[in-house]
C-alpha positions in Angstrom: 57.2 110.7 -92.6 55.0 110.4 -95.8 56.8 110.2 -99.2 54.4 110.9 -102.0 55.6 109.7 -105.4 53.9 111.7 -108.1 54.3 110.0 -111.5 52.9 109.5 -114.9 51.8 106.1 -116.0 54.0 103.6 -117.9 57.0 104.8 -115.9 59.0 102.8 -113.4 56.7 103.9 -110.6 55.7 100.3 -109.8 59.3 99.2 -109.8 60.1 102.0 -107.4 57.2 100.9 -105.2 58.6 97.3 -105.2 62.1 98.7 -104.4 60.8 100.9 -101.5 58.9 97.8 -100.2 62.2 96.1 -99.6 63.3 98.8 -97.1 63.2 97.7 -93.5 61.4 100.9 -92.3 59.0 101.7 -95.2 55.4 100.8 -95.7 54.2 101.2 -99.3 50.7 102.0 -100.6 49.6 101.5 -104.2 47.7 104.4 -105.9 45.2 105.1 -103.1 43.2 107.7 -105.1 42.6 105.5 -108.1 38.9 104.8 -107.3 38.4 108.5 -106.6 39.9 109.4 -110.0 37.8 106.9 -111.9 34.6 108.1 -110.3 35.4 111.7 -110.5 36.3 111.6 -114.2 34.2 108.7 -115.5 37.1 107.4 -117.4 36.9 103.8 -118.4 40.2 102.0 -117.6 40.8 98.2 -117.6 39.4 96.8 -114.4 37.4 100.0 -113.6 34.5 98.3 -111.7 36.9 96.0 -109.8 39.1 98.9 -108.7 36.2 101.0 -107.5 34.9 98.1 -105.5 38.3 97.4 -103.9 38.9 100.8 -102.3 37.3 103.9 -101.0 36.4 106.6 -103.5 36.3 109.2 -100.7 39.6 111.0 -100.9 39.3 112.5 -97.4 38.9 109.0 -96.0 41.9 107.8 -97.9 44.0 110.7 -96.6 43.0 109.9 -93.1 43.9 106.3 -93.6 47.4 107.3 -94.9 47.9 109.5 -91.9 46.9 106.6 -89.6 49.5 104.4 -91.2 52.1 107.1 -90.4 51.3 106.5 -86.7 52.3 102.8 -87.1 55.1 102.9 -89.6 58.2 105.2 -89.4 58.0 105.9 -93.2 55.0 105.6 -95.6 55.7 105.6 -99.3 52.6 106.4 -101.4 52.8 105.6 -105.1 50.5 108.0 -106.8 49.7 109.0 -110.4 49.8 112.7 -110.9 46.4 112.8 -112.6 44.8 110.9 -109.6 45.1 114.2 -107.7 42.5 115.8 -109.9 39.5 117.1 -108.1 41.3 117.0 -104.7 42.1 119.8 -102.3 45.9 119.7 -102.5 46.5 121.2 -99.1 47.2 117.8 -97.6 50.4 117.7 -99.8 51.9 120.7 -97.9 53.5 118.5 -95.2 54.3 115.5 -97.3 57.7 114.9 -99.0 56.8 115.0 -102.7 58.9 113.2 -105.3 58.1 113.7 -109.0 59.0 110.9 -111.3 59.2 111.8 -115.0 60.0 109.9 -118.2 60.7 111.0 -121.8 57.1 111.6 -123.1 57.9 109.8 -126.4 58.6 106.6 -124.5 55.8 107.1 -122.0 53.1 107.8 -124.7 54.3 104.9 -127.0 54.1 102.5 -124.0 50.7 103.8 -122.8 49.3 103.4 -126.3 49.8 99.7 -126.1 47.0 99.6 -123.5 45.0 102.7 -124.4 45.4 103.2 -128.2 44.7 107.0 -128.3 45.9 108.4 -125.0 45.2 112.1 -124.0 47.0 114.7 -121.9 44.6 113.6 -119.2 45.9 110.1 -119.3 49.7 110.7 -119.2 49.7 113.1 -116.3 52.6 115.5 -117.3 50.5 118.7 -117.1 49.2 117.5 -113.8 52.8 117.0 -112.6 53.8 120.5 -113.7 50.7 122.0 -111.9 51.4 120.1 -108.7 55.0 121.1 -108.8 54.0 124.8 -108.9 51.6 124.3 -106.0 54.1 122.6 -103.8 56.8 125.1 -104.6 54.5 127.8 -103.4 52.9 126.1 -100.4 54.9 123.1 -99.4 56.9 122.7 -96.2 59.5 120.6 -98.0 61.4 121.2 -101.3 60.0 119.1 -104.2 62.4 116.5 -105.6 62.3 115.6 -109.3 63.9 112.4 -110.7 64.0 111.0 -114.2 63.4 107.3 -114.6 66.1 107.0 -117.2 68.6 108.3 -114.6 67.5 105.6 -112.2 67.8 102.9 -114.8 71.3 103.9 -115.8 72.6 103.5 -112.3 69.9 102.3 -109.8 72.2 102.3 -106.8 73.5 105.9 -107.4 70.0 107.1 -108.3 68.4 105.7 -105.2 71.3 106.7 -103.0 71.0 110.3 -104.2 67.2 110.3 -103.7 67.5 108.9 -100.1 70.2 111.5 -99.3 67.8 114.3 -100.3 65.1 112.6 -98.2 67.5 112.2 -95.2 66.8 108.5 -95.0 69.4 105.7 -94.9 69.6 103.9 -98.2 69.5 100.0 -98.0 71.2 98.0 -100.8 68.4 95.4 -100.5 66.2 97.8 -102.3 68.0 97.1 -105.6 66.3 93.7 -106.0 63.1 91.8 -105.2 61.5 88.4 -105.8 59.6 87.8 -109.0 55.8 88.0 -108.8 53.3 90.4 -107.1 53.5 91.9 -103.6 50.6 92.1 -101.2 50.3 95.9 -101.6 49.5 95.6 -105.3 46.2 97.1 -106.4 43.6 95.0 -108.0 44.6 96.6 -111.3 48.0 94.9 -111.2 47.0 92.2 -113.6 46.4 94.8 -116.3 49.4 97.0 -115.8 52.2 95.2 -113.9 53.2 92.3 -116.1 56.8 93.6 -116.7 57.4 94.3 -113.0 56.0 90.9 -111.9 58.6 89.3 -114.3 61.5 91.3 -112.9 63.9 91.0 -110.0 65.3 94.6 -110.2 65.5 97.7 -112.2 66.0 97.0 -115.9 65.4 98.9 -119.1 62.6 97.2 -121.1 63.3 96.3 -124.7 60.0 98.0 -125.6 61.2 101.4 -124.3 62.5 102.1 -127.9 59.2 101.4 -129.6 58.2 104.1 -132.2 55.6 106.7 -131.4 52.3 105.9 -133.1 51.2 108.5 -135.7 48.0 109.3 -133.8 50.0 110.2 -130.7 52.5 112.7 -132.3 50.4 115.8 -131.5 50.0 114.7 -127.9 53.8 114.3 -127.7 54.4 117.8 -129.0 51.9 119.3 -126.5 53.4 117.3 -123.6 57.0 118.1 -124.3 57.1 121.6 -122.7 55.7 120.1 -119.4 58.4 117.4 -119.4 61.1 120.0 -120.2 59.9 122.2 -117.3 60.1 119.3 -114.9 63.4 118.1 -116.3 65.0 121.5 -115.9 64.0 121.4 -112.2 66.4 118.6 -111.7 69.3 120.9 -112.7 68.1 123.7 -110.4 66.1 125.7 -112.9 62.6 126.8 -111.7 
């Protein structure tokens, strides 16, 4: 079974990866299409050259490697950014269990702007998430699942239990905590993006989640809001 987490950046996607890594039957993979994305778009992210050197940029090869892991491990959890699917043939998603992780775009954009001062729609992934949701709804073998990071943070045990029930996987309470520091599955980019998670031992709302939205990001927020609302409505059964 392959669980594909489709998230925007500056969400709790890394914390979720750390959580899933505590499960006795799950193997986690960190953003396997990142090199493909950087080469395909030419975007300059922190640690770009190091990331490209650390993994294959051939998406087809990456997909085959993920499938091979499924032969060894009962469950494979793939942490993915929505925008990393750009330029790919999405047909491989048809048989995967796709979970969409969303966050209030005001919080997401304000957080991302601390690393990339003027983020774009390309960077935050919400439109990509909405497009991928439409594709999977039409072609996927399994129903998409949408979860909001704020719901997980309010009650991690209930949020994860509900998610695992939808995935038909036994939930393990050991997933609610982990040791401080990195895990072996971290990508080479962890030193640029994972500081908060490396200092954590479980799910916790960051004090910085209430930081104000920078003035230069207000138009991006207004453009992103409809995509977030579409995904948010999906949680409550509206398609």
